[in-house]
N, C-alpha and C positions, 0 to 999 in steps of 0.2 A: 238054646244052645249057643247062639252067637253072643248073647249077653254074658254068659258064664265065661266064655273064652276072653271076652273083652275085659272082664274084671280081673282075670288071672294075669293077663298080659300087660295091662295098663296100670293097675293099682290106683294111685292117686289121680290118674287121668281118666277115671271111669266116667265122670260126669260129661266128658266130651262126647261120649257115645252112648249115654244112658237114654234109652227110648221110653223109660217110664217117667223120669223127671225131665220133661221137655224144656224146662226153663234154660238149661245149659245149651241145648241145640239152638233155641231161638236167640239167645244172647250172642252166641258165637256167630250166628248168621248176620245179625244186625251189626255186630262189630266188624265182621269182614266186609260188609257192604260199606260201612262207614269208613274203613281204611281206603277202599277204592275211591270213594267220593272225595275224601280229603286229599288224596294224591292228585286227583283231577283239579281240585281247587288250588292246590299249590302251583300247578302249572298255569292255571288261570291268573294267579297272583303275579307270576313272572311275566305273563303277557301284558297285564295291566301296568306293570312297571315301565314297560316300553311304550305304552300307548297314552297314559295319562300325562297331560302337559301342565296342568295346574299344580303348582308347588304345594299349596295348602292341602290338596287331596293326595298328592304323591307321598308326602312326608309320613303318612300313617301306614303305607303299604309294607315297609320292612317290619313294623311291629305286628301287622296282621299276618305276615309270613311266619313269624315266630309263634303267633297264636295258633296257626294251623299245624305247625310242628307239634305243639303241645296237645292239640286235639287228636292228632295222629297217635301220639303216645297214649292218650286215654283209651282210644279204641283198642290198641294193642294190650293195654293193661287189663282189659276185661278178661282175657284168657287166664290171667293169674288168679282171678277170683272164681273162674269156672273150675280150674284145677283145685283139688282139695288143699287145705292149709297144711303146709309141711315146712321143713327147714329151708327149702329152696324158695318157696313162694312167699314166705312171711316177710323177709327183708325187702323183697320187691314191692309187696303191698304197702308196707309201712313207709317206705321211702318215696316211691313214685306217685302214690295217690295224692298226697298233699302237695308235693312239688309241682306236678303237672297242673293241678287245679290252681295253685298259686300263680303259675305263669299265665294261665288263661285269664284269671281275674285281674292280674296286674296289667296285662295288655289292654283289657277293657278299661281299666282305671286310667292308663296313660292316654288312651284315645279320648275318653270323656274329659280329662283335664285339658287336652288340646281344644276340644270343642267348646269348653267354657270360654276360652279366649276368642274363638272364631265367631261365636254367636253374638259377641259384644263388639265385633268389628275390629278386633286387634289382629296382630300378625301371628301366624301359626308358629309353633315350635319347629325347629329343624328336626329332621328325621333321626339324627343321633340322640337328641335330647329325649324324644318320645321313646326311643328304644331303650335308652339308659333308665328312664323312669320305670319301664316295664320290668327290666332285668333287676334293677335295684329293689323294687318293691317285693319281688319274689325271692330275693336272696336270703331273707331271714328265715323263711320256711325251709329252704334248702339246708341252712345251718342247723335248724332244729331237728330235721329228719336225720341228718348225718350223725348228730350227737346221740339221738335215741337209738338208731340202728347199731351204732358202734358200741354203745353201752350194753345193749342186749346181747350182741355177738360176743363181747368179752366175758359175759356171764354164762357162757356155755349154752346159749339158746334157751334161756329160762322161759321165754314166752310159749314154748312147746308144752310146758308143764303148767301153765296158768289156766284158770277156769275160763270158759267162754265169756262170762260177764266181765271179768278183769281184762280180757283181750279187747272187748268192745269199748270199755272205758278208756283204755290206753289209746285206742285207735281214734276215738272222738276227741280226746284231750289233745292229741297230736295235731288236730286240725283247727285249733282255736284261732291261730293267726289267719288261716284261710277264711274262717267265718268273719273275722275282722275286715279282711280285704273285700269280701262280698258286701258287707254293710257300707263300707266306705265308697265303693264303686257305685252302689245303688244311690246314695245321697249325692255324689258328684254328678251322676247322670241326670238327676232331677234338676241340678243347677243349669244344665244345658237348655232348659226351657225358657230361661230368662235372658232376653237379648233382642236386638232389632233385626238380626239376620235370620230370616225364616228358613232359608235354604239349608242351613247347617243343623237346624233343629230336628230334621228327619233322621240324621245319624244319631243324635242323642236319644230319640225315641226308640230306636232299635236297641241301643245299649240298655235303656231303662226296662224295656219289655223282657230282654234276655235275662237281666239280673232278677227281675221279679219272678219269672218262671223258675230260675235256678234256685232262688231262695225257697220257693215252695217245694221243689224236689228235695232239697237238703233237709228241710224241716220234716218231711214225710219219712225219708229213709233213716234219719237219726232217731226219730220217735219210734219207728218200728224196731230199730236195732236195740234201743235202750229200754223201751217199755212194752212195745207191742209183742215182740217175740217171747219174752219171759212170761207175760200174762197169758198168752195163747199156748204156752208150753211147747213152743216150736224152736227153742234155742238148744243147740246151735244149728238145727237143720235149715232154718230160714235165714241165717245170718249172711252167708255168702250170696244167696240169691237177692236179698234186699240191697246189699251194697253194689252188686253187679248191675242190677236194674237201674239204680240211681246213677251209677257211673255212665252207662251207655245212654240213658235218657238225657242226661245233662250234656253229653258230648253232641248228641243230635240236636239239642236245643241251640248249642253254639253255632252249628252249621245252618239250621233252618231259619232261625230268628235273627242271626247277626251277619254271618259271613256271606251267605248267598244274597240276601237283600243288599248288603254293602257293595258287593261286586256288581250287581245289576245297576245300582245307582252310578257307580264309577264308570261303568261301560257306557251307559246312556250319556253321561255328561262329557265323556271323552270324544264323542262324535263331533265332527267339524261344524255341523249345523246346529248343535246344541251348546249354548253358552255354559261355561263352568259355573257352578254355584258360588264359588269364591268371588267371581267377578260380578255377580248379579246382586250383591248385597248393597242396599242403599244406606250407607253410613255417611256421617258428615264429611263432605269433601272440601275441607278448608284449604288444602294446598291448591286444588284446581281453582277455587274461587279467588284466591290471592293472585294466581297467575293471570286469570282473566281480568281482574281488577287493575293490575299493573299495566297490562297491555292497553286497556281502554284509557287509562290516565295518560300514558305516553302518547297515544294518538290524539288526545285532547290538547295536550301541551304543545305539540308540534304543529297544530293547525294555525293558520294566519288569522289575525284579528281576534275577535271575541269568539271563544269556543262555544260550540253548541252544547245543550244539555246532554249529559251522558247518563244513561240508565245502567247501573251495575247491579249485579246479583250477588249477594253475600249470604251464604247459608240458606239460599232459596228465598230471600226477602229483597224486593226491589228497593234501591236507594237512588233518589233523585239528587243530582249535583246541580248547584247553582252556576250561573254564567260567571266565567273567570274574567276579572279585570286585568288587562295586560300591564296597566300602569302601576299596579300595586305590588309591593315587595312580598314575596312568599319565602318562608323558610322550609315548609313541608309541602310537597315532596322535594322541591328544588328551588333554591333561591333565585330571584330574578331582579336585576338592577333597574332602578328608575331611569327615565331619559335624561334627567339633569345630571345624575351621577355618571351616566355613560358618556355625556359630552365633556364632563370635567376630566375624565381620563384621557 
């Protein structure tokens, strides 16, 4: 009796309270929990912005904040796939699905690009540059989604009258740029394994694992949507569950495999007794070697009589200097007049 009343009162919202098809209830429960966890992580990101002192680590936090906002949108978007396909949910699905995933993968791409510099001992991008890379990389998918939704809306909601297979083809084709971002981020994250700075490679490994699992999820749900469901004669009954499960699963992968481990690393490194990873990298310290060398040379020149042998270290290699003759004229590093020339003056 309760189910019949629910069908009459909710119509397209029947799956939200369908006790026979439990996938909708499970997905909305996981999405609701994900929304709460993501909000807590957003607060944790704000806390880390005040705590982290290393600029190389802090510069990525604004991009990760944007990443969490996109993940929050993914969990909220799951309800649009639990609700049946209609004129209200269709534009939301076609627009937000690709745009939100494009933002997530673009943020991972921006972080991986910055890590490629850090693992090689170079200076980090500033936070505005990393954020602009993330926003700029996702901008093309936003333009594509706007044009597609606008075109369909101007044709009097033609997608309502399309066959399920045609709808699925359009949905997957609309995500081609997102697939490109996934592949690009995956290969850039592999490049973070090459470099002398081991401390930064753990961040690259998190991105690499996240992208690998995300690619597997996408291959599975696209294969089921395009080939599995028609062959099993479960189209369109299984179309929305397949997309919704892939959506929620990938959103949880973003949290469990990337964001939460990242914040744990940042929190541990921000403690006073724990040195920051950016300062622990053993890269060629040529500036420090030059400064020590100049100080030792100045001390040797200022001593009376014949200078003692000075052992200098340049790039970690000891160099033994010979005894300096005070009667000999030197041009480098400083010229010194002979006694005959000095008396003539």
